[in-house]
C-alpha positions in Angstrom: 17.4 -56.3 -85.0 18.3 -52.8 -83.7 21.0 -52.3 -81.1 19.7 -52.3 -77.5 20.4 -48.6 -77.0 18.2 -47.6 -79.9 15.5 -50.2 -79.5 13.6 -48.2 -76.8 10.6 -49.8 -75.2 10.3 -48.1 -71.8 10.3 -44.7 -70.1 13.6 -43.5 -68.7 13.1 -42.2 -65.2 15.3 -39.8 -63.3 15.1 -41.3 -59.9 17.2 -44.4 -59.3 20.0 -45.5 -57.2 21.7 -48.4 -55.4 23.2 -49.3 -52.0 24.1 -52.4 -49.9 22.7 -53.8 -46.7 26.0 -54.8 -45.1 26.7 -58.2 -43.7 28.5 -59.0 -40.5 32.2 -58.3 -40.0 34.1 -61.5 -39.4 37.7 -62.3 -38.8 39.5 -64.6 -41.2 43.0 -65.5 -42.0 42.9 -62.8 -44.7 41.8 -60.1 -42.2 38.4 -58.6 -41.3 35.9 -59.2 -44.1 32.2 -58.8 -44.6 29.8 -61.7 -44.7 27.0 -61.9 -47.2 26.0 -58.3 -47.9 22.8 -57.6 -49.9 22.9 -55.4 -53.0 19.8 -53.2 -53.6 18.9 -51.3 -56.8 16.0 -48.9 -56.7 14.0 -47.0 -59.2 10.9 -44.7 -58.8 8.7 -42.7 -61.1 9.8 -39.2 -61.9 6.8 -37.8 -60.0 4.9 -39.0 -57.0 4.8 -42.8 -56.4 2.3 -45.0 -54.6 2.9 -44.7 -50.9 3.9 -48.3 -50.5 7.0 -49.5 -52.5 7.7 -53.0 -53.8 10.6 -55.2 -52.9 11.4 -57.7 -55.6 13.0 -60.9 -54.5 14.4 -63.3 -57.2 14.4 -67.0 -57.0 16.9 -69.9 -57.1 20.3 -69.3 -58.6 19.1 -66.1 -60.3 19.7 -62.5 -59.4 17.9 -59.1 -59.5 18.2 -59.0 -63.3 15.4 -61.6 -63.3 13.1 -58.6 -62.7 14.8 -55.9 -64.9 14.8 -57.6 -68.3 13.8 -60.6 -70.3 15.9 -63.1 -72.3 15.0 -61.3 -75.6 16.0 -57.9 -74.2 12.6 -56.4 -73.3 12.0 -54.5 -70.1 11.1 -56.7 -67.2 8.5 -56.5 -64.4 10.5 -53.9 -62.5 10.1 -51.4 -65.2 6.4 -52.2 -65.6 5.9 -51.7 -61.9 7.6 -48.3 -62.1 5.4 -47.4 -65.0 2.4 -48.3 -62.9 3.5 -45.8 -60.3 5.5 -47.9 -57.8 8.9 -47.4 -56.4 10.7 -50.7 -56.6 13.7 -52.1 -54.7 15.3 -55.0 -56.6 17.7 -57.1 -54.5 20.5 -59.6 -55.3 20.1 -62.2 -52.6 23.1 -63.0 -50.4 25.7 -64.7 -52.6 24.0 -64.0 -55.9 24.7 -61.4 -58.6 26.3 -58.3 -57.1 26.1 -59.6 -53.6 29.6 -61.2 -53.3 30.1 -64.8 -52.4 33.2 -66.4 -50.9 32.7 -69.9 -49.6 35.3 -69.4 -46.8 33.0 -66.7 -45.4 29.4 -67.5 -46.5 29.7 -71.3 -46.6 30.1 -74.0 -49.2 28.6 -73.5 -52.6 26.0 -75.8 -54.0 26.3 -77.2 -57.5 26.3 -74.9 -60.6 23.0 -74.5 -62.4 23.2 -76.6 -65.6 21.3 -76.2 -68.9 19.5 -79.5 -68.2 18.0 -78.2 -65.0 17.0 -74.9 -66.6 15.1 -76.7 -69.4 13.4 -79.0 -66.8 12.4 -76.0 -64.7 11.5 -73.4 -67.3 10.6 -75.3 -70.5 10.0 -79.0 -69.8 9.4 -81.2 -72.8 6.2 -82.7 -71.4 4.3 -79.3 -71.5 5.9 -78.1 -74.8 2.5 -77.9 -76.5 0.8 -76.0 -73.7 3.6 -73.6 -72.9 3.0 -71.3 -75.8 4.6 -68.3 -74.3 8.1 -69.7 -74.4 8.9 -68.5 -77.9 12.7 -68.1 -77.4 15.5 -69.7 -79.4 18.8 -71.3 -78.2 20.5 -67.9 -77.9 17.8 -66.8 -75.4 18.4 -69.9 -73.3 22.0 -68.7 -73.1 20.7 -65.3 -71.9 18.6 -67.1 -69.3 21.5 -69.1 -68.0 24.2 -66.4 -68.0 23.1 -64.8 -64.7 22.4 -68.0 -62.8 24.9 -69.2 -60.3 25.0 -71.7 -57.4 23.0 -71.4 -54.3 24.7 -71.8 -50.9 24.8 -75.5 -50.0 23.0 -74.8 -46.7 19.5 -73.8 -47.9 18.4 -73.0 -44.3 21.3 -70.6 -43.7 20.8 -69.0 -47.1 17.2 -68.2 -46.3 18.1 -67.0 -42.8 20.7 -64.6 -44.2 18.3 -63.3 -46.9 15.5 -62.7 -44.4 17.8 -60.9 -42.0 19.1 -58.5 -44.7 15.6 -57.9 -46.1 14.4 -57.1 -42.7 17.1 -54.5 -42.3 16.2 -53.2 -45.8 12.7 -52.6 -44.6 14.1 -50.8 -41.6 15.4 -48.3 -44.2 12.6 -48.1 -46.7 9.6 -48.6 -44.3 6.4 -50.5 -45.2 6.5 -52.4 -48.4 4.9 -55.2 -50.5 7.2 -58.2 -51.1 7.1 -59.7 -54.6 8.9 -63.0 -54.6 9.6 -65.6 -57.3 10.2 -69.4 -57.0 12.8 -70.2 -54.4 12.5 -66.5 -53.2 9.1 -67.5 -51.8 10.5 -68.7 -48.4 12.3 -65.4 -48.0 9.0 -63.6 -48.2 7.5 -65.7 -45.3 10.6 -65.3 -43.2 10.9 -61.6 -43.8 7.3 -61.1 -42.7 8.2 -63.1 -39.6 11.2 -60.8 -38.9 9.3 -57.5 -39.6 5.6 -58.3 -39.5 4.7 -54.6 -39.1 6.7 -53.6 -42.2 5.3 -56.2 -44.7 2.0 -54.9 -46.0 1.4 -57.8 -48.3 3.2 -60.6 -50.2 2.8 -61.6 -53.8 4.4 -65.0 -54.3 5.0 -65.8 -58.0 5.3 -69.5 -58.5 6.5 -70.0 -54.9 8.6 -73.0 -53.8 6.5 -75.8 -52.3 4.5 -77.6 -51.4 4.9 -77.5 -47.6 7.6 -79.9 -46.3 8.8 -80.8 -49.8 12.2 -82.4 -50.3 14.4 -81.1 -53.1 17.2 -83.6 -53.9 20.6 -81.9 -54.0 19.1 -78.6 -52.7 17.4 -79.1 -49.3 14.0 -79.4 -47.7 11.2 -77.1 -46.6 11.7 -78.4 -43.1 9.5 -75.9 -41.3 6.5 -76.0 -43.7 7.2 -73.5 -46.4 10.7 -72.6 -45.2 13.9 -74.4 -44.6 14.9 -72.4 -41.6 12.7 -71.9 -38.5 9.7 -69.6 -38.6 7.6 -68.5 -35.6 4.5 -70.6 -34.9 1.7 -70.1 -32.3 1.8 -72.1 -30.1 5.5 -72.4 -30.5 6.8 -75.4 -32.3 9.9 -76.9 -30.8 10.3 -79.3 -33.7 9.2 -79.4 -37.4 6.9 -82.4 -36.6 4.8 -80.0 -34.5 4.1 -77.4 -37.2 1.0 -78.7 -38.9 -2.2 -76.9 -37.9 -0.4 -74.1 -36.1 -0.7 -70.4 -37.0 2.1 -68.1 -38.1 1.4 -64.9 -36.2 3.3 -62.8 -38.7 1.0 -63.9 -41.5 -2.3 -63.5 -39.5 -4.6 -61.5 -41.6 -1.8 -60.6 -44.0 -2.9 -60.3 -47.7 -1.1 -62.9 -49.8 -1.4 -63.7 -53.5 0.0 -66.9 -54.9 0.4 -66.5 -58.7 0.8 -69.4 -61.1 1.0 -70.0 -64.9 -1.3 -72.3 -66.7 1.4 -74.6 -68.1 3.6 -74.7 -65.0 4.1 -77.7 -62.8 4.0 -75.3 -59.8 0.3 -74.7 -60.4 -0.4 -78.3 -59.5 0.7 -77.9 -55.8 -0.2 -74.2 -55.5 -3.6 -75.1 -53.9 -1.7 -76.9 -51.2 0.4 -73.8 -50.5 -2.8 -71.7 -50.4 -4.3 -74.2 -47.9 -1.2 -74.1 -45.7 -1.1 -70.3 -45.7 -4.8 -70.1 -44.9 -4.3 -72.5 -42.0 -1.4 -70.3 -40.9 -3.8 -67.3 -40.8 -3.0 -65.5 -44.0 -5.7 -63.8 -46.1 -4.6 -65.6 -49.2 -5.8 -65.7 -52.8 -4.7 -67.9 -55.7 -4.2 -65.9 -58.9 -4.1 -68.5 -61.6 -3.3 -66.7 -64.9 -5.7 -68.6 -67.1 -8.5 -67.3 -64.9 -7.6 -63.9 -66.2 -7.5 -65.0 -69.8 -3.7 -65.3 -69.8 -2.6 -68.7 -71.1 0.5 -70.6 -72.1 2.8 -69.6 -69.2 5.3 -71.8 -67.4 7.5 -71.2 -64.3 9.3 -68.2 -65.8 6.2 -66.2 -66.4 7.9 -63.0 -65.2 10.1 -63.1 -68.3 8.2 -65.1 -70.9 7.0 -63.6 -74.2 3.8 -62.1 -72.7 5.4 -60.8 -69.5 3.8 -57.4 -70.1 0.4 -59.2 -69.7 1.3 -61.5 -66.8 2.2 -58.5 -64.7 -1.2 -56.9 -65.0 -3.2 -59.1 -62.5 -0.4 -58.6 -60.0 -0.5 -54.8 -60.4 -4.2 -54.9 -60.0 -4.1 -57.1 -56.9 -1.4 -54.9 -55.2 -3.3 -51.7 -55.9 -6.5 -53.2 -54.6 -4.7 -54.4 -51.5 -2.8 -51.2 -50.5 -5.8 -48.8 -51.1 
């Protein structure tokens, strides 16, 4: 196998950079520190890009590298989006990756992400025969786990922080399409709530759900599809009042829910679609087998056929923004 620097596989662009969305300044016994900044890496085609950029929001204990590469070293979806003509902004959610975490400032950490949980989520034994696009060996499972860290123990506060920073990111970059994965899904709904005029559309890849689900050891989607409060109309003073109410920020908003054919998330995706439709979104379920793309599990953004799984998403976004 050739060394990574000679393997090739994607076009090198000349327009890329990075910055942070700062967190709040807080006083501690150590002095004044910053709480939960958000790291942003961006890349754009060498020439003119589509007028609406994409903001890529990773899931669970991952980081922005979920979008930039695959466990076997191929280019990730971020590169394929750039090749399709989009400018992309890839974030490390608060407390993940290059967004620093100190529990004295951000809050207590949840449990570390173990191999057993990774296998249960990304390659469960019960769908081994159907999940034909997980062709990786043990060394690739190591690569999958290396960037995964703990989530903040307070899931609602974690989502609130992420949505606040992403809203301020949109204040900088302007209108954008949000592309979320897994536990990044709630961040998409909350960011739209914070900046409805800046979110053109949302593509939710294997989003966390269904509505009001409980996740032992992690938290609950108390407010429907989010753990922290989101705006309903008429206003909901309590989570028990949410059902049947609209979310003004999602009214008429184009939303795609994308699922893999061998993923357990596909089973409850119709419930997510129904909830979003009831909230007012213009939602569509993009189930990959309907596009002739089979064998994918929850990690469809970095499985062996990731160059194929991205294509229906690119097509949907292009059709939406035109």
